[in-house]
N, C-alpha and C positions, 0 to 999 in steps of 0.2 A: 445360496446357502451361507449361513453365518460361519465366520472363522474365529475361533477363540483367541487367536493371537491378536486380533483386532478389537478386543473388548475393553480397551482402556483409552483415556485421552493421551494423545501422542505429543510429546514436546521435542523440538529440534534444537540443535546447537546453533545459536545466532552466528551469522557470518558478518563480521564487522568490517566496514569499509572506511579507510582513511580518505579524506577529501580536503582539497585546498581550503574549502569553506567550513569544514567541520570543527567541532568543539569537544567539550567534556561532559555535556549534559546527559548523554546516553548512559554514562557511568554514574553520574550524580543522581539522576532521577530514577533510573531503571536498574542500577547496579550491574550494568553490562561489564563483562570481564576484560578490561583494557587499561593500560597505563598511558595510552597515546593521548595527546592533547588536540588531535584533529580528526576524531572519528565522526563522520557525517551521517553514516547509515548503518543500521543493524538490519540485515536481511533475516527475517524471522522464519519464513517458509519460502523456499525458492526451488524451482525446477529449471532455472536458467542453466544452460549447458555447462558452463565452466564454474558454476556456483550452486551445485545441488546440495540441498540440506541433508544433514545426517541426524538420525534419531538419537536423542539424549537419554531416554528413559525406557524402562520396562523390557519386555521380552524381545522387542525389535531393536534394542539399542545397538548402534553401530551401523545399521543398514541405511542406505541412501533412500531418499524419496522416490527416485526412479526405480530402484529395486522393489520398493513396496508396491508401486503401481504395477510393475511387471508380474509380481507374485500374486497380488490380491485383486487386481483389475477393478471391476465395478463394485466389489464389496467394500473397497476403500473409497473410491471417488464417486460412485453412483453410476447407474446404467447409462443414462443419457450423456453424462459427462465423458464416460469411457468411449461411448460410440463416436463422439465428436473429436475428442482429443487423444485417444489411445493412451500411450505411455507418457505423454507430455502433461505436466501439471499446469492448469490454465491460469493460475493467479500467483502473484508475488506480493508478499506482505512485508512491510518495512516500518521501522521507526526512523525518523530523520531529525537531525539536529543541525540547524543552520546558524553557526556562529557568525558567518559572513553571508552576504547576499549570494544566492545561487545564480548561475548564468541564466539569461533570458533564453527560453527554449520552447520547443514544441515537439510533438510526436506524430508520426505518420499514421494514417488510417490502416485498417486491415488490408484493404485492397492495394494500397501503395507499398506497405511493408512487405506484403507477399511478393509483389512484382520486383521490388528492389533488393530485398534482404532475405526472402524466403522465411519470413517471420510473421508473428501476429503484430497488429498495431498496439497502441498503448493508451487506452482509456484508463483514467485513474481517479481516485477519490482521496481527498484530504480530510482528516479530522484533527482539528487544532488542539494540542495537549497543553501547550504553554507558550506564552508570548511576552517578551519584554515590552515595555511601554510603547516604543516606537516600531514594534514589529509590523512589517508590511508584507503583503502578497501582491504579485502582479498577475492579473487575470484579464486577458483580452485587451482591447483598445478603448481609449476614452472618447472616441469620436468615430463617425462613419469612415470606413477605411477601404482603400482599394490598392491594387498592386503598385500603381504609379506613385501614389503618395507614400506608401510604405518604403519603396526603393529610394525615394528622395531623402527621407529621414535616415535611412540606413547609410546612404552615401555621405550625408552631412553630419553623421555621428550624433544625431538628435533623437534617437529612438525613444529615449525616456520621456520625451514630450508627448508622445502619442499613446503611451501605455496607461492602462487603468490600474491604479493602486488601491488596495483595500487594507484597512486596519485588521490585523489578525487578532481574533478574540477566542479565548479558550472555549471549547465546546462547539465552535462553528464548523460547518461541513461544506465542502466544495466538490463539485464534480468537474473534472478537467477533461473535456472531450478531445479526441484526437484533432489536431490542427489548431488548437487554442494556444496562443502565445501565453506563457506563464513563467513565474519564478517565485521561489520561496525567499523571503527577505530575512535579513540578519535578526537574530533573537527569537526565531520561531522554531518550536518543536512540534512535530505532528506524526500521526500514523498515516501511512499511505497504503492503499489497496489498489492494485493495478493488474492489468493483463500481464501475462508472462512475456515480457519483451524488454530488451535493454537498449532499444534504439531511440536515441535522442538527437534532434537537430538543434545545435546551439547557434543562436543568432547574435548574441552580444555577451561579452564576458569581462567587461571593465578593463580590458587590456592588461589583465593580471596573469602572471605565470602560474602553471600548475605545480603539483607536488614535485615534479622533476625539474622545475626551474624554467621550463619552456612554455611559451604561450600555447594555450589549448586551441585545438582546431575549431574553426567556425564552419558551419554548414549552410552558407548563404544560399547557394544555388539549389541544393537538395530541399531546403526549407520552403523555397518559393512556391513549388507545386503543392506543398502539403499544408500551407497556412489557410486557416479559415478566417476570411476578412469580415464575415457577417457578425452581427452582435450575438453574444452567447449568454445563455442562462447558466450561471455557474454556482451561485450560492443556493444551498438547499435549506429549506425550513423544516422544522419538526416540533412536535409538542413534548412536554415533559410529563412522563408518567413513571410511577414506581412499580417495580417487580413485574413489568410486562414489556415485551419487545415493542419499540417504537421505530418505524421505518425511517432511515436517514436517506438512503440512496437505492433506487431500484432501476437497474438497466438490464439488458440481455446478458451482459458480461458478469455481473455479480449483484447480489442484493446485500445491503448492510443495514442491520438493525442495531439500535442502542438499547441496552438493558441496564437500568439503575436498580441495583439489588439491595434491599434493606432487610430481606428475610430469605429463607430457603425457598427456591422456586423449582418447579419441574417443567422441563421443556419436552413437548411431544414433537419428535422430528420425523414421524412416519410419512408425512406428505412432502418431505424434502428429498428428492432423488439426487442427493449431492453430499459430498463431505461438508462438514460445518467447521468453521474456524472461529475460535474465541480469542480476542485480543483484550487483555485487561489494561484499561487506561486509568483506572483509579482503584485504590483499596486492595483487598486480597480476599481469598476464599479457597474453595475446593470444588472440583467437579467429580461427581460420583456416577459411575456406569456400573450397574449391578453392584458387585462388592468391591470394584476397583476405584480407588480415589486418587486424584492427583491435585496437589495444592497449586495455587497460582497467586501471583502478586502483580502489582503495577509493572508493566513492561514485559509480562509473560504472554506467550501465544501458544495455543493448544489446538490440535486438529482432532476432530471427532470423525471417525470413519463412517462412511455412508450407511453401513449395515446397522448402525446403532439407532434404535427407535426412541429411546428415552434417556435424558440426562437430568440429574439433580444438581443444581448449582447452589452451593452452601456458602452464604456470606451475609453479613449485616452491614456492609459498607463498600460495595464494589460497583464500578461501572465497567461494562464490557461491550465490545463491538462483536456482533454475531454476523458472520459472513458466509454466504453459500452461493452456488450457481442456481438461478431460478429455473 
């Protein structure tokens, strides 16, 4: 049964994270509310236990995401999603600004994360928003790899010799499967969509101190069981179309479409048994649900409750990412 309180696009207050590698672009590009010079991440929608998002707009202003799920259950998140995840929100949405190189890292699978941390694993997707000329990404290895060879390079401090480096280009999309060694390089800004998990195994960090002045912990032993040494398909291809959703990434964890909007479009969401999230990565516009309208601009993220069947997206110059659980 529909709930009138859920009949509008919901915005949340971004949770800004200072990082040793962070910069000022989240403020410059997206007008995020900070005076800090080292903000690395803006958590746009989060159900992570110690960082639960709070509603910024409308009748539900001030309520947490967890409270919303407890109050509205499947009408907010979808029947199938609620059956599987209960009051846990399954995805985490971020914007990331890497002023410096991030540590080389990987994430455990669902099975390993459950066993070790009672958590979900962390499959994630990157959509590149901005990259300086030399902006690079690390994804996987540049040669056939096995545990013995990997450990040898780790011990000799020559890990960078076996890593695969990619030039980061605006509009490119990557799927980072659990176990894949990866890092975001200096000068890259991206949108990240991931499973709700904050578990990272750091394997190399340039011997630099963290925000507190101490060297950050490496997770050499934990990472060893979690690493995928096989070659990975990480870069995703897509076509360019106007005013219609183009699939970027389809996994059992989430589906992401890109919509380049040059005129008002109507989206029929009746066949999607899930909440839908829109991340605006270019331009501006408004989302209309019945008579309720919410404006958005580059860097805004909105959640459409699962009970909503139709949305009207009004813009003549926006690019948005549309994300839901398939």
